[in-house]
N, C-alpha and C positions, 0 to 999 in steps of 0.2 A: 485852975483850967488853962495852958499856955495859949496864947491868942496868938494864930497861924499869920503873919504876916512877913513884908519882904524884905523885911532886915531878920528872920531866921529860916524862912523855907524858900527853895526852890523850888518847880514842876517840871519833871520829864515825864509826857505825855506819850505810849507810844499805842500803834493803830498800821492795817493795813492802808485805810480810807485816809484823806487828809485833805486839799486845799485845791492842788490840779484837778482839772477834769480827767485826767487818766486818771486819777485817784476817787473821784467820784463815783461811787456805783450804786449809794442808796443814801440812808438818812445821816450813818456812822459819818459820812466825810462832813456833815453839812455838822454835825455836832462837834467834833474835832475841833476844825473852823475855830466856831463858835468858842467853845470852851476857853479853847487855849488864850485866844484874840482876848475875851474877858480877861482871865487871869495876867494877862502880858497888861494890858490896861489897869490892872490894880496895881502895876508897877512892880510883879511878878518877874523876876529871871525866869521866863517857859521853854522847853525845849519840847519842841514835837516831834518824832521819828514814824515815820509814812514812807510806803512803795510812791516815790510821785515819778512824774514827767523824766525821763531819762535823759532828757536833752535843756532841761533848767540844768541853773547850779546845785549840786551836791548838797550845800546847806548856804541858808536865805537869811539875813538880818531883816528884820522889823521890828525897828525898837528894841524894846526886850522880850521878844518872839525874837527863837531861832529854830528854824525849817530846816531838819535833816532829809533828803528822802535818799533813803535807803535803799541800797543794793540795785542802783542803776545800770547794771552789766543786767542783772536778770528783767527789769521793766524791756529793754533793748530789745533783750532773747524773748520777752513774753510782752509784744508792743499791744495790745488788742484789749487790757485796760487792768487792775490792780488783783484783779484774781485771777491773772491768766498768769496760768504756772504760780498756782496755788500752794501745791506743796513744796515745789522746788525754790521759793520766797521762804515760806513756813520753818524749811532747817535753817535758812541762812541768818534768818530771822535769829532763830537760836542758839546758834552757832559763835555769833559777832555782836549779838545785844549786849550779852550781860557784860562783857567786859569794859564795854562803850561806859554801860549803866554802874560800874564799878569806879573807872576814872572818874566819872563826872561825880560819886557821892565822895571819893577822897577829897578831890574839888572843894566841892561843893563845903564838909566837915573843918575843911582847915581855915574857911570863913564863919566856924563856927553858926553855920545853918542846918539845915534837914533835907535830904533829899524826898520829895512826895513821886512816887514813882505812879502810876493813874495808866493801866493797860486795860486794851480795850477789846472787849469779843474770844471767841475760841483760838482764834490763830496765833494771840501772842501767850498765851496759858504755857509753853514748854519756855518760852525763854525768860517768862513773867519766874518760873519753877528755878530755872537754872542761875536768875539772877540772884536769887535771896542766899544757894547755894556760893555763888562766884563770893558775894559778899561778904560772907561767913567765913569763910577761907581767905578772906585776906583783912580780918578781923571790921570793918566795917559794917556791921545785918543792925549796930545800934542808930546808926547815922541814915539811916533810911527806912520811909514807912511806905508801904506797900500794897494797893491797890486794885482789885481786879472788878470790873465792871460788864455787864449782862446787859447788849442792847437789844437780842434777842437768841432765841432758843435755837439756832442754828447749832450744831457741830457740839452740841450739851455729853454727845455719848461717848467725843473724845477727851472727857473734862478726868484729869484723877481729880474728882471733889474733896478727897479728904487730903488730899497732901497740898491742893491750891487752896481750902481753909485753913489749912494750920498755919502757911509763910505769908499768908497775905489777909486785907479785908473784905470781903467782897459787897458789890453793891449794885444796886442796879434798877432803871429806869422809870417803872410803876409799881402799882399795888399788884397788880395783875405777872408781873412780871415775879414779884419777888412770893407770890402765892404757887406758883409754879415750879420755883427753887425749891419748894420744901418739898418735892420730890425726889429729890437729890439729896435730901439728909441738911440739906445749906439754908440758911437766914440771912439774908443780906438784907443791906442798910438801903432802903428808895431816897435815890437825889434823880430829881428829874430831868427832862433834857429843856432845853434853852429856846431861844431864840435872840439873834442878831441882827444891830438896829437894821438893817436892810428891809425885813421882813414887815417891820412899820411904818415903810416909806409907801405914798400912792404911787401912783403910775404917775408919771413926769407930764404925759399930755395929757390926763382928764378922759382920753375916747374910750366909748364902748365900742370896742368890735365888735360885743356880740347883740347889737341893734339891727346889723345888719341880716341876721336868721329870720326876722320877724317871726318869734314866735309866741305859744299863751305861755311856756314853759321854759327855762333856758336852763340845762343843767352841763357841770365840768363834770370830769372825771380826771383824775391825775393819777398815774400808777402805773407798774411794771406790772406786765402779762404773765398774772402769777396765778390758782386760783383764791388762794387765800385771800385777795385784795377782789374775791365776789362777782368780778367781772359778768360773769353771767347772769344773775340776782339783778345786776344794774341793769343788762339789755330785757330780760323778762318785765320788772317794773318801766321801762321804756314803754314796752308793746303793750302792757296791759292799758297806761296811760293812752296811748294809740289809740286801742280800740276800745277809748272812751270817749274819742273824734276831739281829743286835746293835741290841738299842734304844737306838742312837744319835741323840744332839737336839743342834742348833746352833743357836745367840743368835746373831743377826746385826747389823750396822749398815753399811749403805750408806751410798750418797749420794743427790743428784735427779737424778745424770747416766741419761742415756738408755739404757746400755750396761743398767741394773739388772732392764729390762723381757726382754730378752734371755734375762738369768739366771734370772731364775724361771719363763719358760715353756722354760728348759732341766732348770729341776728337774724340774715338773710330768712333762716330758717323758722324765726318766728314775724316774717314780714317786716323788716326792717332794711331798709336803702342804708348804706354805706358804704362812705367815699370819702378815700386822702384827699388831703388840704396841704400844702407845704405853708409855712408862715414861711413870710416876708415884708418887708416896710409895703404898706398900702395895703394886706393880704385883706381888708375888708371886701373893695371890691369883687374880690374871690368868694368869698363867706356868701357874698349876696346874690351871685350865681348858684350856691350848691342849694339843691333841694332834698336833700339826703336828711332821714333821721340825725343820724347818725355821723358825723366830721373829723377823721380819726386827722387828727394834726403827726405827719413821720417824719418830722425835724425838730431840732429843739427850739423850744420857745424860751426866746428871752426870760430873765426873772422880773424883772420891771412890768411883761406884756403878761405875765404870770401871774402877779400878783393883779395887776389888773379883773383878769380872768374872771379871779376868784371876790372880788369885789363883784363884779357885775350880776356875776350869776344869778340865777333867781337860788340855784341849790349847788353844792358840792358833792359830790356823792365819794367819800371818804370811808366806803364802806363797809373796810376791812372785817373776815372773819374773822383773823388772829393776829391783834396789832399789838407789838411792847409798850407803844408807846403813843403814835398817833399825831406825828408831826405834822402832818396835811392842815389835821384836823383845827388845829391849835393858830397856823401858816393864815389859813381861812380866817378864823376870828380877828386876827393882826388886822386882817382888811375891813374888818366890818364885813364880810360874808356870809354866809346860813351855811355850816356843814351839817351833813348827813354824815353820821359816823356808827361804827360799829358797837360793840358794848365790850369791849375788852379791856386792851392798857388806858385807854382815853381819860386818865383820873382826871383831867378839867374840866370835862364835861360835868350840864348840869339839865338835864332835856327839856326842852322849851324853855329853858332861861340862856341859853348861848349858844345851844345847836340844837337838832334836831338826831335822834337815836335809833340805827335800828337792832333790835334787841335780840331778831328772829331769824330763821333761814326763811322767810317769806320775803317774796318779793313783795306781795301785796301790801306789806307793812311802807316800802320804800315807795311804791305807788300812792297810800293813803299822805305819807307826808308830800307830795308832790301838789297832791290838790291842796293840802291845808294851807301850805305857803299859797295858792291859787287865790282861794276861798278866805285867807283871814292874813290881809295883810298889815294889820295890827301887830300878830302875834310874828309874822317877820321882821316889821318893824322893829320890834321887842328884843328881839335874837340878833339885830345888826348890830342894837346900840352895847348891847351886853357880852358880844363877841371882844372885843379892844379891851375892855376895863379886864376879861381873866386875861388875855393874851398879856395884858401889862402884867400882870407881876408873873412870868416866866421870860421875861427878859434875861439874859444871861448876867449882866451883874446882879439882878435880884437872885437867880439860883448858884450864883456864885458864897452869894454871903451865907446860905445855907453849907453850902460846901465847904468853906470854911473851919463853919463850928463843927461838922459833922470829921474834918481832919486833924481838928486840936482833939478832941473825943477817943480817935484813935490813936493819937498821939499815948495816952498813958495804956495803952495797950500794945506791946513788939511785935510786930509783925512785916 
């Protein structure tokens, strides 16, 4: 088996999302940023193509990592974020990326190297298919390895699976996703997500803003307002704990999605008081004045502060009903926090060892976990100790080790 090394390989990563705030819509942008940087840190020439900030340079070098902010005229035309104008961007990517990838392959081949193209999620499939055809027409197909990775099931019904599996190696981020993709008669290889080094950094000032809430049990939930994130279950669990005369407080951060209105209405229907707050320096004083059961942060929480919340909370509700991987749970573990996760794509979770798991749709199960943490501090301390050990195995530099072995295996099969 030929080892994949900077001397014989170059990486080209393709995704709608990327490192710019404009490009970050979810876990994919975090994944692409971490993966690209990890490959560059290994010494690989790494190229990342994404729809980025229209007012930043169209290309940018960061050591051996080069960023390409694709189609900036479209990002200016559709300023509300990376998926604004999704169809127009998809068509533009399909029309323009194959020629770019072919030219890069030609350059890489002249250096006696192979180009490894890794494309992410359904929007990149047409561009990847066209890239394969374009390479064949230019006699360069043997000099490139094409890989397509699934981060979630969105858009699966738009994919020509037979053709995609014929021209590229398929990967995904968890065994749950692998089994889901069996329904489409494909069998991808599992390569997990990873965490960047920032995920392991502790809050710089060591302050615990949650102390201001003066509760028996303090919970945190950070997720977009989507039924898959099981917000209603979380609300019902909080209401159940409150009905047992437990002073429970929840600090939450959702998004702009309209489903948030349903969640807030349901909380009020269950007798919970829900109040907004804005993050700012010194916000502990504002938190101390709020007596609500659920406090919603309505603006962005800086990453260092968010990591502190993960660490200091009695429990972080990462209880998605369908989670391809569950990056938040792993981020909580990296901070020595206690994640209460769902039971789908979170391959890294061992119940009662490094996290707590909600296996059913019953909010009483989640409420029970809250009581357990209050009544069993030894268990809580044990989970906090084991979480960082688990998270350490998912550092991007370690995940890249496995990825490179897999790519070397892919070399033996021309795709």
